[in-house]
C-alpha positions in Angstrom: 13.4 215.5 171.3 16.8 214.7 170.7 16.5 213.0 167.3 15.3 216.6 165.9 18.8 218.1 166.4 21.6 218.6 164.1 24.1 215.6 164.2 27.9 216.9 164.6 30.1 215.9 161.8 32.6 213.8 164.1 33.0 210.6 165.7 30.3 210.4 168.6 30.7 208.8 172.0 28.0 206.3 172.9 26.6 206.2 176.5 24.4 204.3 178.8 20.6 203.8 179.3 18.5 204.7 182.3 17.9 201.0 182.6 21.6 200.3 182.8 22.2 203.0 185.2 19.4 201.8 187.6 21.0 198.4 187.4 24.2 199.3 188.3 22.7 201.2 191.4 20.6 198.2 192.5 23.9 196.0 192.4 25.4 198.7 194.4 22.8 199.1 197.1 22.2 195.4 197.6 25.9 194.8 197.9 26.1 197.7 200.5 22.8 196.4 202.3 24.2 192.7 202.5 27.8 193.6 203.4 27.4 197.0 205.0 29.9 198.4 202.8 29.8 201.3 200.3 30.6 200.6 196.8 32.5 203.2 194.9 31.9 201.4 191.5 30.2 198.5 190.3 30.3 196.5 186.9 27.4 195.1 185.4 26.7 192.8 182.2 24.5 194.6 179.7 21.8 192.7 177.5 24.2 192.9 174.4 26.8 191.0 176.4 29.1 193.9 177.2 30.6 194.6 180.5 30.0 198.3 181.7 31.6 199.9 185.0 29.6 202.7 186.9 30.7 205.0 189.6 28.6 205.4 192.8 27.7 208.6 194.7 25.9 209.1 197.8 25.7 205.8 199.0 23.7 205.3 202.2 23.3 202.1 204.0 21.1 201.7 207.1 19.9 198.4 209.1 17.1 197.7 206.8 17.7 199.3 203.2 20.4 200.9 201.3 20.6 203.4 198.7 22.9 204.3 195.7 23.0 206.8 193.0 24.9 207.3 189.6 24.9 210.0 187.1 23.8 209.0 183.9 26.3 209.6 180.9 24.5 209.4 177.5 27.8 210.0 175.6 27.2 212.7 172.6 23.7 212.0 172.4 21.6 215.0 173.4 19.2 213.0 175.5 17.1 214.8 177.9 18.1 212.5 180.6 22.0 213.1 180.3 23.6 213.8 183.7 20.5 213.0 185.5 20.7 211.5 188.8 19.3 208.0 189.3 19.0 206.7 192.4 18.0 202.8 193.7 16.9 202.1 197.3 16.7 198.4 198.0 15.3 196.5 201.0 15.0 192.6 201.7 11.3 191.3 201.8 9.8 188.1 202.5 7.9 187.3 199.6 10.6 185.8 197.6 9.8 188.3 194.7 11.4 191.3 193.3 9.0 194.1 193.8 9.4 197.5 191.6 8.3 200.7 193.3 8.1 204.2 192.0 10.2 206.7 193.7 10.3 210.5 192.9 10.8 211.3 189.2 9.8 208.0 187.8 6.8 208.2 185.8 3.6 206.2 186.6 1.5 204.2 183.8 -1.9 205.5 183.7 -3.0 204.4 180.0 -3.4 200.7 178.6 -1.4 199.7 175.6 2.1 199.6 177.0 4.3 196.8 177.8 3.8 197.8 181.6 0.6 197.5 183.3 -1.6 200.3 184.4 -0.7 201.5 188.2 3.1 200.4 187.7 6.1 202.4 187.9 7.3 203.1 184.2 10.1 200.6 184.3 10.6 199.0 181.1 10.8 195.2 180.7 14.4 194.8 179.6 15.6 197.2 182.6 13.2 195.0 185.0 14.8 191.9 183.8 18.4 193.2 184.2 17.7 194.3 187.7 16.1 190.9 188.6 19.0 189.1 187.2 21.6 191.2 189.6 19.3 190.5 192.5 18.9 186.7 191.9 22.6 186.5 191.9 23.4 188.3 194.9 20.9 186.7 196.8 22.0 183.2 195.5 25.7 184.4 196.4 24.9 185.3 200.1 22.4 182.2 200.6 19.5 184.4 200.8 17.3 182.8 198.1 14.2 182.4 200.7 14.0 186.4 200.6 13.1 188.9 197.9 14.0 192.5 197.4 11.9 195.6 196.9 13.4 198.1 194.6 12.2 202.0 194.6 14.1 203.8 191.6 14.2 207.6 191.6 15.3 210.2 189.2 16.1 213.8 190.3 14.1 216.4 188.7 12.6 213.6 186.9 9.0 215.1 186.7 10.6 218.3 185.0 12.8 216.1 182.7 9.5 214.6 181.7 8.0 217.5 180.2 10.7 217.4 177.4 9.4 213.8 176.5 6.4 212.5 174.9 5.6 210.4 178.4 2.6 212.3 179.2 0.8 211.5 175.6 1.4 207.9 176.5 -0.2 208.1 179.7 3.1 208.2 181.6 2.7 210.7 184.1 4.9 212.4 186.9 8.4 211.3 185.5 10.5 209.5 183.2 10.7 206.3 182.0 13.6 203.7 182.9 14.4 202.5 179.4 16.8 200.8 177.3 16.9 197.3 175.3 20.8 197.1 174.8 22.0 199.2 177.8 23.7 201.5 175.2 22.6 204.7 174.0 23.8 205.3 170.7 24.0 209.1 169.8 21.4 210.6 167.5 19.9 207.2 167.0 16.1 207.3 166.2 15.3 204.2 168.3 13.7 206.0 171.0 11.7 208.5 169.0 10.4 205.4 166.9 9.9 203.5 170.0 7.4 206.3 171.2 5.7 206.6 167.8 4.9 202.7 168.4 3.8 203.0 171.8 1.8 206.1 170.8 -0.2 204.0 168.1 -0.6 200.9 170.7 -2.0 203.2 173.6 -4.4 204.8 170.9 -5.8 201.2 170.0 -5.9 200.3 173.8 -7.9 203.1 174.2 -10.6 202.1 171.5 -9.1 204.8 168.9 -9.7 203.8 165.3 -8.9 207.2 163.8 -5.4 208.7 164.3 -4.2 212.1 164.1 -0.7 212.1 163.1 1.7 214.8 162.9 5.6 216.2 163.0 5.0 218.1 166.0 3.0 219.9 168.6 2.4 223.0 166.0 1.0 221.2 163.3 -1.0 219.0 166.0 -2.7 222.1 167.2 -4.0 223.0 164.1 -5.2 219.5 163.2 -7.0 219.2 166.1 -8.9 222.3 165.5 -10.1 220.6 162.2 -11.0 217.5 164.5 -11.8 218.8 167.6 -13.8 215.7 168.5 -10.8 213.4 168.4 -8.9 212.4 171.9 -5.6 213.2 172.4 -5.0 209.4 173.1 -5.3 209.5 169.2 -2.9 212.0 168.3 0.6 210.7 167.4 3.7 212.6 166.4 5.8 211.3 163.7 8.6 213.6 164.0 10.9 212.8 160.8 9.9 209.2 160.8 7.1 208.7 158.4 7.9 205.5 157.0 8.3 203.9 160.4 4.9 205.5 161.6 3.2 204.2 158.4 4.7 200.8 158.9 3.5 200.6 162.6 -0.1 201.7 161.2 0.0 199.1 158.8 0.6 196.5 161.4 -2.1 197.6 163.4 -5.8 196.4 161.9 -7.7 198.1 164.5 -6.7 201.8 162.5 -9.1 202.5 159.8 -8.4 206.2 159.4 -5.4 208.3 159.5 -5.5 212.3 159.3 -2.1 213.6 158.5 -1.0 217.1 159.1 2.5 217.9 157.5 4.3 221.3 157.0 5.4 222.7 153.8 9.2 221.6 154.0 8.7 218.2 155.3 6.1 217.7 152.3 8.7 218.8 149.7 10.9 216.1 150.8 8.0 213.3 151.3 6.7 214.3 147.8 10.0 212.8 146.3 9.5 209.7 148.4 11.9 210.6 151.4 10.1 209.1 154.4 12.9 210.2 156.7 12.8 214.1 156.5 15.7 214.6 159.1 17.8 217.5 157.9 20.8 215.3 158.4 19.5 212.8 155.9 17.5 214.7 153.4 17.1 217.9 151.4 14.4 219.2 149.2 15.1 218.6 145.7 14.6 222.0 143.8 14.7 220.2 140.1 11.9 218.0 141.5 9.6 220.4 142.7 10.1 222.5 139.5 9.0 219.6 137.8 5.7 219.4 139.8 5.1 223.0 139.0 5.2 221.8 135.1 2.8 219.2 136.3 0.5 221.7 137.9 0.3 223.4 134.8 2.6 226.3 135.3 5.3 227.9 132.7 9.1 226.6 132.5 9.7 230.4 133.5 7.7 229.9 136.6 8.9 226.8 137.6 12.7 228.1 137.0 11.9 230.6 139.8 12.0 227.7 142.3 15.5 227.0 141.7 16.7 230.5 143.3 14.7 229.5 146.6 16.8 228.8 149.4 14.4 226.8 151.5 11.0 225.1 150.9 9.0 227.6 152.9 9.6 230.2 150.3 7.3 228.3 147.8 4.6 230.2 149.3 6.1 233.4 147.8 5.5 231.9 144.0 2.1 230.1 145.0 -0.5 231.4 147.2 -1.3 229.1 150.0 -4.8 228.3 148.9 -7.3 225.1 148.9 -7.7 225.8 145.1 -4.1 226.2 144.2 -2.9 223.6 142.0 0.6 223.5 142.8 -0.2 222.2 146.3 -2.8 219.9 145.2 0.0 217.9 143.1 2.7 218.2 145.9 0.3 216.7 148.2 -1.0 213.8 145.5 2.8 212.8 145.5 3.1 212.7 149.4 -0.2 210.8 149.4 1.0 208.3 147.0 4.1 207.5 148.9 2.0 207.1 152.3 -0.8 205.3 150.8 1.5 202.5 149.5 2.3 201.4 153.1 -1.0 201.6 154.5 -3.3 200.4 151.1 -6.0 199.5 153.5 -6.4 202.8 155.6 -8.2 205.7 154.8 -5.7 208.5 154.5 -6.6 212.2 154.7 -3.8 214.7 154.1 -3.4 218.2 155.5 -0.6 220.6 154.2 -0.4 222.8 157.5 0.9 226.5 157.3 2.7 228.6 159.8 -0.3 231.1 160.0 -2.8 228.0 161.2 -4.2 227.8 157.8 -4.5 224.6 155.9 -4.8 222.8 152.5 -6.6 219.3 152.3 -5.8 217.1 149.5 -8.6 216.4 147.5 -7.5 213.8 145.2 
C-alpha cells in the first residue's frame, strides 16, 4: 500500500480520486451523446465544493452511446491508480433511473459487509452520488427528465492494479474500486488504508466472524494463520501501521469477541512505548525506553546499555535469544498488550511476536 512508503521531505501536490475522474468522464460522455460533439475538457464540482477540470482523451460518440476517458492524476501520492485510464460509457434508458454497470477493470462485490450490495460494481456511494448529480442536471438541461442513464465504468489494467490493493481480502474481485469521499487525493494520507481496515472488520462481521486475526501485513499473517489454521481469510485484517485506528474500529464492533494480533519486532519496539502509529515517518524506536525494559526484565545495566549501540530494533535478537521463555520479550509484549487492551477492554486479546524465520513468541501475561 502507498501509505507504507517513505514520505518525501518537500511540499506535495494533491490529486483527484477515481470517483472524481469517473464523474468527469460521465459528464463528458453524456454531453457528447446529447450534443453529438466531443468534449476536450469538462469541469465538475467536487464534494468539498471545489471545481476541478479534467482533460478528456479518446471520446467516442455513436447513435446510442458515448464514451470518454481521462487519466487519473493522483498528485504526489504513490497511489496504485496514479495514471490509470478511467473510462465512462453512457447510454439513455427508459427506466428514469441511473444504473451502474461494471466495465472491465472495475471490481465486483462478492461478500456482504460493504456499503455496496453483493453483485454490484465496486463503485462507492459518494462517487455514485456525484455521477447521479451530473446526470440529473444534464437530463434537466436537455428536457429529458423522462429518461434515465446507464453508466458503465471501466479501468484499463484494473484487474492487474487491484492485485496491489486489499480488494480481494474485502471480497472485491476482478478490478479496482471507484473511490473517494472528497474528490481530492491528499498525498500519503492514511485515509484509504484506514478505510480498508474498517471495511475489513465490517466484512468479517458480516460473514459471522467473531474472532479476528490482525497483522501488519502478509508476512506476519502467513505465520499467524499457521497457528490458527481454522480461521477463515475473511477474519484476517491488515493493520499496516495504524494500530490505534484498527482497535478503535474493533472497539465499536461488539460482534468481535477475540483478537489474535501478530506483530514484528520493529513495530513492537515502537508500540511498547505507546506509539500506536508505527509509520517510520511518524515514529522511531526509543533505545533508552527499550533499555529500561531490559532492566525491568531483570538484566544488568551493562546488558541494557548494549541496546544503545544498536542501529535497528531487529538487532535486539543479537542480545536476547528469540524464545518463548525469554523474559525480555515477555516484558516488551506486556507493554504492547497494555496499550492495545486499553482501547478494547471487553475483547479477549492474544498477542504474538513474529520473527523473520517464522518462529513466534506468545504473550503469556
